[in-house]
C-alpha positions as CSV (number, residue, x, y, z in Angstrom):
1,M,-29.1,9.2,7.8
2,R,-26.0,7.3,9.0
3,L,-24.1,8.5,5.9
4,L,-25.1,12.1,6.6
5,S,-23.9,11.8,10.2
6,L,-20.6,10.4,9.1
7,F,-20.2,13.2,6.5
8,L,-21.0,15.9,9.1
9,C,-18.5,14.4,11.6
10,L,-15.8,14.3,9.0
11,F,-16.6,17.8,7.8
12,S,-16.5,19.2,11.3
13,F,-13.1,17.5,11.9
14,I,-11.7,19.0,8.7
15,N,-13.3,22.3,9.4
16,L,-12.0,22.6,13.0
17,S,-8.4,21.6,12.2
18,Y,-8.2,23.1,8.7
19,G,-6.0,26.2,8.6
20,Q,-4.4,25.7,12.0
21,E,-0.6,25.8,11.7
22,S,1.1,23.0,13.5
23,V,4.3,23.9,15.2
24,Y,6.6,20.9,15.8
25,L,8.5,21.7,18.9
26,L,11.8,20.0,19.7
27,Q,11.3,17.5,22.5
28,H,14.8,16.2,22.6
29,K,17.9,15.6,20.4
30,T,20.0,12.5,20.7
31,E,23.5,12.7,19.3
32,K,25.4,9.7,17.8
33,S,22.1,7.9,17.0
34,R,19.8,6.7,14.3
35,I,16.1,6.0,13.8
36,D,15.0,2.5,14.8
37,Q,13.8,1.3,11.4
38,R,12.6,-2.0,12.8
39,A,10.2,-0.2,15.1
40,F,8.7,1.7,12.1
41,K,8.4,-1.5,10.1
42,K,6.5,-3.0,13.0
43,L,4.2,0.1,13.1
44,E,3.7,-0.2,9.3
45,A,2.8,-3.9,9.7
46,D,0.3,-3.0,12.4
47,Q,2.3,-4.8,15.1
48,L,2.5,-1.8,17.5
49,R,-0.9,-1.2,19.0
50,S,-0.4,0.7,22.3
51,K,0.3,4.4,22.4
52,N,3.3,3.7,24.6
53,Q,4.8,1.4,21.9
54,I,4.2,4.0,19.2
55,V,5.7,6.9,21.3
56,E,8.7,4.8,22.0
57,A,9.3,4.2,18.3
58,F,9.5,8.0,17.8
59,S,11.4,8.8,21.0
60,K,14.0,6.1,21.5
61,P,16.6,6.0,18.7
62,L,19.4,3.5,18.4
63,K,23.1,4.1,18.6
64,G,24.5,5.4,15.3
65,K,26.6,8.2,13.7
66,N,23.9,10.8,13.1
67,D,21.7,13.0,15.3
68,V,18.0,12.2,15.9
69,Y,15.5,15.0,16.6
70,C,12.2,14.1,18.2
71,L,9.5,16.7,17.7
72,M,5.8,17.1,18.6
73,A,2.9,19.3,17.6
74,T,-0.4,19.5,19.4
75,Y,-3.7,20.9,18.1
76,Q,-7.4,20.9,18.8
77,G,-9.7,18.9,16.5
78,N,-12.9,16.9,16.4
79,S,-12.6,13.3,17.3
80,F,-14.4,10.6,15.4
81,D,-17.1,10.7,18.1
82,G,-17.7,14.4,17.6
83,T,-15.9,15.6,20.8
84,I,-13.2,18.2,20.7
85,K,-9.8,16.7,21.8
86,T,-6.1,17.4,21.7
87,F,-4.2,15.6,19.0
88,H,-0.4,14.9,19.1
89,D,1.6,14.8,15.9
90,Y,5.0,13.1,16.4
91,M,7.9,13.6,14.1
92,V,11.4,12.0,14.2
93,L,14.2,13.2,12.0
94,E,17.6,11.7,11.4
95,V,20.2,14.4,10.6
96,D,23.8,14.4,9.5
97,P,25.6,16.2,12.3
98,K,28.2,17.8,9.9
99,T,25.9,19.1,7.2
100,Q,22.6,19.3,9.1
101,L,21.0,17.6,6.0
102,I,17.9,15.6,6.9
103,K,18.6,11.9,6.0
104,D,15.3,10.3,7.0
105,G,12.2,11.0,9.0
106,Y,8.6,9.9,9.9
107,Q,5.4,11.7,11.0
108,Y,2.4,10.2,12.8
109,T,-0.7,11.4,14.6
110,L,-0.9,9.5,17.9
111,E,-4.7,9.7,18.3
112,W,-5.5,8.3,14.8
113,T,-8.4,5.8,15.1
114,D,-7.7,3.6,12.1
115,S,-4.9,1.1,12.0
116,P,-1.7,3.0,12.9
117,F,0.0,2.5,9.6
118,V,-2.7,4.4,7.7
119,D,-1.4,7.7,9.2
120,L,2.3,6.9,9.0
121,Y,4.2,9.2,6.7
122,R,7.9,9.1,5.6
123,I,10.0,12.0,4.4
124,R,11.0,12.0,0.7
125,N,13.0,15.3,0.3
126,K,16.4,14.6,1.8
127,N,18.0,17.8,0.5
128,I,16.7,20.0,3.3
129,V,19.0,21.5,6.0
130,L,17.3,21.2,9.4
131,Q,16.7,24.7,10.8
132,D,14.0,26.8,12.5
133,G,11.1,27.4,10.2
134,V,11.4,24.4,7.8
135,T,7.9,23.7,6.7
136,I,6.2,20.3,6.5
137,D,5.5,20.8,2.8
138,Q,9.3,21.2,2.2
139,L,9.9,17.8,3.7
140,D,7.5,16.1,1.2
141,F,6.0,13.4,3.6
142,R,4.2,10.6,1.9
143,C,2.0,7.9,3.4
144,L,3.5,4.5,3.4
145,S,0.3,2.6,3.0
146,L,-1.7,4.6,0.5
147,K,-1.4,4.9,-3.3
148,P,-0.4,8.2,-4.9
149,S,-3.9,8.6,-6.2
150,D,-5.3,8.7,-2.7
151,L,-6.1,12.2,-1.3
152,R,-4.2,11.5,1.9
153,Y,-1.1,10.2,0.2
154,L,0.8,13.5,0.7
155,L,0.9,15.0,4.2
156,K,-0.8,18.4,3.7
157,D,-0.1,20.0,7.0
158,A,0.3,23.7,7.4
159,G,3.1,23.3,9.8
160,R,6.7,24.2,10.6
161,I,9.6,23.1,12.8
162,E,10.8,25.1,15.8
163,L,14.1,24.0,17.3
164,K,14.4,26.6,20.1
């Protein structure tokens, strides 16, 4: 019976959020900056536990020579307890200011209930020019903690970036 409840809960979560397009809206852009890689290593090592620490990792870049874009998408979905709640997907992208090529980036769902690093994705396609309409699939995000054989290894999000 417990297994059936778990299955129904997971199915309803997938069913409610499946097909929704996530629109990652620009929250802010920081010029002459870079992603704080140490913060993401801490997140991957499960050393950042509070929501404030995680949000800070995504929204407070260090000084550097690139531009850092902080974006967020919100959507409605079923929580692990069966209630409907708003989820926040954070994305941070480091971009060459001259070419607008994306050099690095991460994506994470803030309300994820497992250890934070399980839902931490890093960009693999670094030949994309940042512009309105870039899709999440084009960026080729891959989970840092899962093996390629895992179903959640690739970020399969029907989403796009909106910079305006």
